[in-house]
C-alpha positions in Angstrom: 172.4 51.0 149.2 171.2 50.7 152.8 171.3 47.9 155.3 167.5 48.1 155.9 165.3 45.3 154.7 163.3 46.5 151.6 159.6 46.5 152.1 157.2 45.2 149.5 155.3 48.0 147.7 151.6 48.1 147.2 152.1 47.5 143.5 154.2 44.4 144.1 151.4 43.1 146.4 148.7 43.9 143.9 150.4 42.0 141.0 151.0 39.0 143.2 154.8 39.1 143.6 156.2 37.1 146.5 157.8 39.0 149.3 161.2 37.8 148.0 160.6 39.3 144.6 160.8 42.9 143.4 161.3 44.6 140.0 164.2 46.4 138.4 163.6 48.8 135.5 166.0 48.9 132.5 165.8 51.3 129.6 167.1 49.5 126.4 166.6 50.6 122.9 163.4 49.3 121.3 165.6 47.2 119.0 167.2 45.4 121.9 163.9 45.0 123.8 162.3 43.4 120.7 165.3 41.2 120.1 165.3 40.0 123.7 161.5 39.2 123.4 162.1 37.2 120.2 164.9 35.3 121.9 162.8 34.6 125.0 159.9 33.2 122.8 162.3 31.1 120.7 163.8 29.6 123.8 160.4 28.9 125.4 160.5 31.4 128.2 157.2 32.6 129.5 158.4 36.2 129.7 161.3 38.5 128.7 161.9 39.2 132.4 162.6 35.5 133.1 164.9 35.3 130.1 166.9 38.4 131.1 167.1 37.2 134.7 168.6 33.9 133.6 171.1 35.6 131.2 172.2 37.9 134.0 172.7 34.9 136.4 174.7 33.0 133.7 176.9 36.1 133.0 177.5 36.5 136.7 178.6 32.9 137.0 180.8 33.2 133.9 182.4 36.3 135.3 183.1 34.7 138.6 184.8 31.8 136.8 187.0 34.4 135.0 185.6 33.8 131.5 184.0 37.2 131.2 185.7 40.6 131.5 183.7 43.9 131.4 185.2 47.1 130.1 183.4 50.3 131.0 184.0 53.5 129.1 182.6 56.9 129.8 181.8 59.0 126.8 181.0 62.7 126.9 180.5 65.1 124.0 183.3 67.6 123.6 182.6 71.2 124.7 180.3 70.0 127.4 180.7 70.9 131.1 177.4 69.4 132.2 178.4 66.0 133.5 175.0 64.6 134.6 173.1 65.1 131.4 175.8 64.6 128.9 177.8 61.7 130.3 176.9 58.3 128.8 178.3 55.1 130.2 178.6 52.2 127.9 179.6 48.7 128.7 181.2 46.1 126.5 181.5 42.5 127.5 184.4 40.5 126.3 184.3 36.8 126.3 187.7 35.1 127.0 188.4 31.4 126.9 188.7 29.6 130.2 192.4 29.2 131.2 193.7 25.6 131.2 193.3 24.1 134.6 
């Protein structure tokens, strides 16, 4: 990451994004993408993107409160020395109850 202000790309200007907005690409399984779209529609979101953005913001807030813990594990097939192509990172989210205050 750099300290420079990101500049809006031509694509972002063409599709009408504000200067404060950009895009982030994710690569989920088709099954997850379809499930997220279904959830977004069921909950009245205009797009999957808005739905996912709100879920991320809610998870961030929950994590900051201490009610979410993330465990990351690196999995690599045995007999493989090629780290970049064979290493997969998975993330599991654990929900823990809020401690009594």
